[in-house]
C-alpha positions as CSV (number, residue, x, y, z in Angstrom):
1,M,108.0,119.7,108.1
2,R,110.6,117.6,106.3
3,I,110.8,115.3,109.4
4,F,107.1,115.0,109.6
5,I,106.7,113.9,105.8
6,A,109.7,111.5,106.4
7,I,107.7,109.9,109.2
8,L,104.6,109.8,107.2
9,I,106.3,108.1,104.4
10,M,108.0,105.7,106.7
11,F,104.9,104.5,108.5
12,F,101.9,105.3,106.4
13,P,103.3,104.7,102.6
14,A,100.1,102.9,101.6
15,W,98.0,105.6,102.7
16,L,100.0,108.2,101.2
17,V,100.8,106.9,97.9
18,A,98.7,106.8,95.1
19,Q,99.8,109.4,93.0
20,V,98.4,111.7,95.5
21,D,94.9,110.9,94.7
22,I,92.7,113.8,96.5
23,T,89.5,113.1,94.6
24,Q,86.3,112.2,96.3
25,H,85.2,108.8,95.3
26,T,81.5,108.3,95.0
27,I,79.6,104.9,94.3
28,P,76.5,105.6,91.9
29,G,73.1,104.5,92.4
30,R,73.1,104.6,96.4
31,S,70.4,106.4,98.4
32,N,68.9,106.1,101.9
33,S,65.6,104.3,102.2
34,K,62.7,106.3,103.5
35,K,63.2,104.6,106.9
36,Q,66.9,105.3,107.1
37,Q,66.3,108.9,106.3
38,E,64.5,109.3,109.6
39,K,67.6,108.1,111.6
40,P,70.1,110.1,113.5
41,Y,73.7,110.7,112.4
42,V,77.1,109.6,113.8
43,I,80.3,111.1,113.2
44,L,83.1,108.6,114.3
45,I,86.3,110.5,114.9
46,S,89.6,108.7,115.4
47,V,92.7,110.8,116.9
48,D,95.4,108.3,116.2
49,G,97.7,107.9,119.2
50,L,95.5,110.2,121.5
51,R,96.4,108.5,124.9
52,Y,93.8,108.5,127.6
53,D,95.5,111.3,129.5
54,L,96.6,113.7,126.9
55,V,93.3,115.9,126.7
56,D,94.0,116.8,130.3
57,K,97.8,117.0,130.3
58,Y,97.8,119.3,127.4
59,H,94.8,121.3,128.3
60,A,92.6,120.5,125.2
61,T,89.8,123.0,126.5
62,H,87.4,122.5,123.6
63,L,87.4,118.5,124.0
64,Q,87.1,118.9,127.9
65,Q,83.9,121.1,127.2
66,L,82.6,118.6,124.6
67,R,83.1,115.5,126.8
68,S,81.4,117.3,129.7
69,K,78.1,117.4,127.6
70,G,78.3,113.8,127.3
71,V,80.4,110.7,128.0
72,A,83.6,110.2,129.1
73,A,85.6,107.0,129.7
74,K,88.4,106.7,132.2
75,S,90.1,105.0,129.2
76,M,89.3,102.6,126.2
77,I,91.5,99.5,126.3
78,P,92.8,98.7,123.0
79,S,92.9,95.2,121.5
80,Y,96.2,93.4,121.3
81,P,98.5,94.3,119.6
82,S,98.0,97.9,120.5
83,L,98.8,99.0,116.8
84,T,97.0,101.4,114.2
85,F,95.7,99.0,111.5
86,P,94.5,96.1,113.7
87,N,92.7,98.6,116.2
88,H,91.1,100.7,113.7
89,Y,89.7,97.7,112.1
90,T,88.5,96.3,115.4
91,L,86.8,99.6,116.1
92,V,84.5,99.1,112.9
93,T,84.0,95.5,113.0
94,G,83.6,94.6,116.7
95,L,86.2,91.7,116.4
96,Y,89.5,91.4,117.8
97,P,92.3,91.4,115.5
98,A,92.8,87.6,115.5
99,H,89.1,87.2,114.6
100,H,88.9,89.8,111.7
101,G,92.5,89.0,110.2
102,L,94.4,92.1,110.6
103,V,96.7,90.7,113.3
104,D,99.5,93.2,113.0
105,N,100.6,96.1,110.7
106,T,102.7,93.6,109.0
107,F,102.1,89.9,108.9
108,Y,102.4,86.9,106.7
109,D,99.6,84.5,105.7
110,K,100.7,80.9,105.2
111,K,98.0,79.7,103.2
112,R,98.4,82.6,100.9
113,N,102.0,82.8,100.9
114,E,101.9,86.4,100.9
115,T,102.7,89.1,103.5
116,Y,100.4,92.0,104.2
117,R,102.1,95.3,104.9
118,L,100.4,98.7,105.5
119,G,103.1,100.1,103.1
120,N,101.7,97.9,100.2
121,R,98.8,99.6,98.7
122,K,97.9,96.4,96.5
123,A,97.3,94.6,99.9
124,V,95.7,97.5,101.6
125,E,93.0,97.7,98.8
126,D,92.7,93.9,98.4
127,S,89.5,93.1,100.0
128,S,90.4,89.3,100.5
129,W,92.6,90.3,103.7
130,Y,89.8,91.8,105.4
131,N,87.0,89.9,107.2
132,G,84.0,90.8,109.5
133,T,81.2,93.5,108.4
134,P,82.6,97.0,108.8
135,L,80.0,99.4,110.1
136,W,79.7,101.2,106.7
137,V,79.1,98.0,105.1
138,L,76.5,97.2,107.5
139,A,74.7,100.4,107.0
140,E,74.9,100.3,103.2
141,Q,73.6,96.6,103.0
142,Q,70.6,98.1,105.0
143,Q,70.1,101.1,102.5
144,M,71.8,103.9,104.8
145,V,74.4,106.0,103.1
146,T,77.7,106.4,104.7
147,A,80.9,108.6,104.0
148,S,84.6,108.2,105.1
149,F,87.4,110.8,105.3
150,Y,89.7,107.8,105.9
151,W,89.7,104.7,107.9
152,V,91.5,101.4,107.8
153,G,89.3,99.2,105.3
154,S,87.3,102.1,103.7
155,E,89.5,101.9,100.6
156,T,88.5,98.4,99.8
157,A,85.3,96.7,98.9
158,V,84.9,94.4,101.8
159,K,82.1,91.9,101.1
160,G,82.0,94.0,98.0
161,V,81.0,97.3,99.6
162,R,82.8,100.4,100.0
163,P,81.4,103.7,101.5
164,T,79.3,105.7,99.1
165,Y,81.6,108.6,99.6
166,Y,85.2,108.0,100.4
167,Y,88.8,109.2,99.9
168,R,92.2,107.3,99.5
169,Y,94.6,108.2,102.2
170,N,96.8,111.1,101.6
171,D,98.1,114.0,103.6
172,S,97.6,116.6,100.9
173,I,94.0,117.8,101.7
174,D,94.2,120.5,104.4
175,I,92.2,120.1,107.4
176,D,89.7,123.0,106.9
177,S,88.7,121.3,103.3
178,R,88.3,118.0,105.2
179,I,86.0,119.6,107.7
180,Q,84.1,121.5,105.1
181,Q,83.5,118.3,103.1
182,V,81.9,116.7,106.2
183,K,79.5,119.8,106.4
184,N,78.9,119.3,102.5
185,W,78.0,115.8,103.1
186,L,75.4,116.7,105.7
187,Q,73.8,119.3,103.5
188,L,73.2,116.7,100.8
189,P,69.4,115.9,100.0
190,E,68.0,113.5,102.6
191,D,68.2,110.5,100.3
192,K,72.0,111.2,99.6
193,R,73.0,112.4,102.8
194,P,75.4,110.1,104.8
195,H,74.2,109.1,108.4
196,L,77.7,107.5,109.1
197,I,80.9,109.4,108.8
198,T,84.2,108.4,109.6
199,F,87.0,110.8,110.1
200,Y,90.6,110.2,110.8
201,L,93.1,112.7,112.4
202,P,96.9,111.3,112.3
203,Q,98.8,114.4,113.8
204,V,99.2,113.2,117.4
205,D,100.5,109.8,116.5
206,H,103.1,111.2,114.1
207,E,104.4,113.8,116.4
208,E,104.7,111.4,119.5
209,H,106.5,108.9,117.3
210,M,109.0,111.3,116.1
211,F,109.4,113.4,119.4
212,G,107.8,111.5,122.2
213,P,104.5,111.8,123.9
214,E,106.1,114.2,126.4
215,S,107.2,116.5,123.8
216,K,106.4,120.0,123.0
217,Q,105.5,118.7,119.2
218,A,103.1,116.3,120.8
219,E,101.3,119.0,122.9
220,E,101.1,121.1,119.8
221,A,99.5,118.3,117.9
222,V,96.8,117.8,120.6
223,Q,96.2,121.4,120.4
224,F,95.8,121.2,116.6
225,V,93.1,118.4,117.1
226,D,91.2,120.3,119.6
227,E,91.1,123.3,117.6
228,S,90.0,121.1,114.5
229,I,87.2,119.3,116.4
230,H,85.9,122.7,117.6
231,K,85.7,123.9,114.0
232,M,84.0,120.8,113.0
233,V,81.5,120.7,115.7
234,R,80.8,124.3,115.2
235,M,80.2,124.0,111.7
236,T,78.0,120.9,111.6
237,D,76.1,121.9,114.6
238,S,74.8,124.9,112.7
239,L,72.9,122.5,110.4
240,K,70.5,121.7,113.4
241,L,70.7,117.9,112.8
242,P,70.6,115.2,115.3
243,I,74.3,114.4,115.1
244,N,76.1,112.1,117.5
245,Y,79.8,112.4,117.8
246,I,82.1,109.7,118.9
247,L,85.8,110.8,119.5
248,L,88.2,107.9,120.4
249,S,91.6,107.0,119.6
250,D,93.2,103.5,118.4
251,H,96.0,103.1,121.1
252,G,98.3,105.3,123.5
253,M,102.0,105.9,123.3
254,I,105.1,105.5,125.7
255,A,108.4,107.0,125.3
256,A,110.7,104.4,124.0
257,D,114.0,103.3,125.2
258,T,116.2,104.0,122.4
259,V,119.5,103.2,124.2
260,H,118.9,99.7,125.1
261,Q,117.3,98.3,122.0
262,L,117.0,94.6,121.5
263,P,119.1,92.8,118.7
264,M,117.8,89.7,116.9
265,P,118.3,86.8,119.2
266,S,121.0,84.5,118.1
267,A,118.6,81.5,118.3
268,I,116.6,82.7,115.3
269,D,117.8,81.0,112.0
270,T,116.2,83.1,109.2
271,T,116.6,80.3,106.9
272,K,114.1,78.4,108.8
273,F,111.9,81.2,109.7
274,K,110.1,84.0,108.0
275,V,110.4,87.0,110.2
276,P,108.7,90.1,109.1
277,D,109.4,93.6,110.2
278,G,108.5,94.2,113.8
279,D,110.0,96.1,116.9
280,V,107.1,95.8,119.5
281,L,105.9,92.4,118.3
282,V,107.9,90.0,116.3
283,H,106.4,87.0,114.4
284,L,108.1,83.9,113.5
285,Y,106.7,81.7,110.9
286,A,108.5,78.4,110.5
287,N,109.3,77.1,107.2
288,D,108.8,73.6,108.8
289,T,107.1,73.1,112.0
290,S,109.9,70.7,113.1
291,F,111.9,73.9,113.7
292,V,109.6,75.3,116.2
293,Q,110.4,73.4,119.5
294,S,114.1,73.6,119.4
295,T,114.0,77.2,118.6
296,Y,111.5,78.0,121.2
297,Q,113.8,76.2,123.7
298,A,116.8,78.2,122.7
299,L,115.0,81.5,122.7
300,K,113.6,80.8,126.3
301,K,117.3,80.3,127.6
302,E,118.6,83.5,126.0
303,A,115.4,85.7,126.5
304,V,116.1,88.9,128.4
305,D,113.8,92.1,128.4
306,Y,111.3,90.1,126.2
307,D,108.9,87.1,126.6
308,V,108.5,84.2,124.1
309,Y,105.3,82.5,123.4
310,L,104.4,79.5,121.4
311,A,101.2,80.3,119.4
312,N,99.0,78.0,121.6
313,E,100.4,79.6,124.8
314,I,99.9,83.4,124.2
315,P,97.8,84.8,127.1
316,A,94.2,84.2,126.7
317,R,93.3,87.9,127.7
318,W,94.8,89.0,124.5
319,H,92.5,86.9,122.3
320,Y,95.4,86.2,120.3
321,S,96.4,82.6,120.5
322,A,96.3,79.8,118.0
323,K,92.6,79.0,119.0
324,D,91.7,82.8,118.4
325,D,93.7,83.0,115.1
326,H,90.8,82.3,112.5
327,Y,93.0,83.1,109.4
328,Q,96.2,81.3,110.7
329,R,98.1,84.8,110.4
330,I,99.9,84.8,113.8
331,G,103.4,83.6,114.0
332,D,104.1,80.0,115.1
333,M,106.1,82.1,118.0
334,I,105.9,85.5,119.0
335,L,108.5,87.5,120.7
336,V,107.1,90.4,122.9
337,P,109.5,92.9,124.5
338,H,109.0,94.5,127.7
339,A,107.9,98.3,127.2
340,P,109.6,100.5,126.7
341,K,112.3,98.5,125.1
342,S,111.9,97.3,121.5
343,F,113.5,95.1,119.0
344,N,115.8,96.8,116.2
345,F,116.9,93.9,113.9
346,R,118.0,96.1,111.2
347,R,119.7,98.9,113.2
348,R,117.4,101.5,111.9
349,R,116.9,104.9,113.4
350,S,114.6,104.5,116.4
351,L,111.5,106.4,117.0
352,L,111.1,108.3,120.3
353,G,107.5,107.2,120.8
354,K,106.1,103.7,120.3
355,H,103.0,101.6,120.9
356,G,101.8,98.0,120.2
357,F,103.0,96.8,123.6
358,D,100.8,94.9,126.3
359,N,97.4,96.4,126.0
360,A,97.0,96.3,129.7
361,L,99.8,99.0,130.2
362,P,98.6,102.4,131.3
363,E,100.7,104.1,128.4
364,M,98.5,102.1,125.7
365,Q,95.3,103.2,126.9
366,A,93.0,105.0,124.5
367,T,90.4,107.7,124.6
368,F,86.6,107.5,124.3
369,Y,84.4,110.7,124.5
370,A,80.8,110.7,123.0
371,W,78.2,113.6,123.0
372,G,74.9,114.3,121.0
373,P,71.3,113.6,121.4
374,A,71.6,109.9,122.0
375,F,74.0,110.3,124.8
376,K,73.5,110.9,128.5
377,K,75.2,114.1,129.8
378,Q,78.0,114.5,132.3
379,L,78.6,110.8,132.6
380,N,81.8,109.1,133.5
381,I,82.4,105.5,132.8
382,P,85.1,102.8,133.7
383,A,87.6,101.8,131.1
384,F,86.1,99.2,128.5
385,E,87.4,97.1,125.6
386,N,87.1,98.8,122.1
387,V,85.2,95.9,120.5
388,H,82.1,97.2,122.3
389,V,82.1,100.5,120.1
390,Y,80.5,98.6,117.1
391,P,77.2,97.6,118.8
392,L,76.9,101.1,120.2
393,V,77.3,102.8,116.8
394,A,74.7,100.2,115.2
395,K,72.3,100.8,118.1
396,I,72.4,104.6,117.6
397,L,71.8,104.1,114.0
398,G,69.2,101.5,114.3
399,L,71.1,99.0,112.2
400,T,70.7,95.1,112.8
401,I,73.9,93.5,113.4
402,T,74.1,90.5,111.0
403,D,77.3,88.6,112.3
404,K,78.7,87.2,115.3
405,I,80.9,89.9,116.9
406,D,83.0,90.2,120.1
407,G,81.6,93.4,121.4
408,S,78.4,93.5,123.3
409,L,75.9,96.2,123.5
410,N,75.3,95.5,127.3
411,V,78.6,97.1,128.1
412,L,77.9,100.5,126.7
413,R,74.0,100.7,126.7
414,P,74.1,102.4,129.9
415,V,75.7,105.6,128.1
416,L,72.4,106.1,126.1
417,K,69.4,108.1,126.8
418,G,66.1,106.4,127.3
419,K,65.4,102.6,128.2
């Protein structure tokens, strides 16, 4: 348990802090319009780090049964970089990370002369870092009540809007209480009842990081999630409401090479570049652009087991190059290690499981299952990019998408019943 808590604090301090605030926050004065009261419900569940193959690998029988009643993708392709904050926010905005602004878990913004870190609660709750229109914002703008039991971005007022009901992230609320709260929300009067609920489970990711994705601890975490989802579905289905469940993950996980870690390249002069923390992706922000070319050439000469890209040469398939960088938050150069190797500039204890690598790697692939009255049954679909989840949820809830997004309803429209 001590190790588990240590890893939480190391990687998710921003979500854990805050004097352990376990209270539900409620925005007063909100209600569903008459039109929205007639809509179905969506519970969007994220199982952090649930690699596409782990449900079968670890015999998660409840999830196997639930997906058989609906739709199962071969895998879901995370956006690059395959990290937690960028991908959770992509799932609820339909935008690639370079388009919504959360380009990494930690990154520097030249215009602001500030660094965003997932461990900095002030930054995490500062809406000016977040762009796009999250699903709960879209719904609330159209007089549909929403709720969140954790999700990246749900603790800040993006466009001035938070979910009607939300919690600041902490690990002090036990799973049964969280599930009971979901049922409580769905038992509220129709005008106060949320039609979109987001729900986040961190256990698989944490155990994979500490012990590796092939470990007994990872298996036990998958089994825990399996039983937890079973409890939730059994409890919420008893309400006889038209609830649609979408269970997915943000990324996969790979067993890290902890023996052959990469040191800081000698070509990097930290008096000339800002270098935020990074192990599977390193951004180099030049204090003066005149430093870029010479450093780039020097890095190319010494690069072994990693690739070096200028911002305008990053592979187009990642949607992460300078032309995609809407908020100028990607480094002037990036260093991308070859999985399963990673950088360790500060000689810290390395984790046994890692993600954030090339999103085309099989080990980085995420999970997508969906079931409920909106979905076809016993349907298997090929892999697809996670930007397409946003228009799917909007369609089920009958919401009008108001901003330009990267996702398209055409990709997942075939999973829905009806025309």
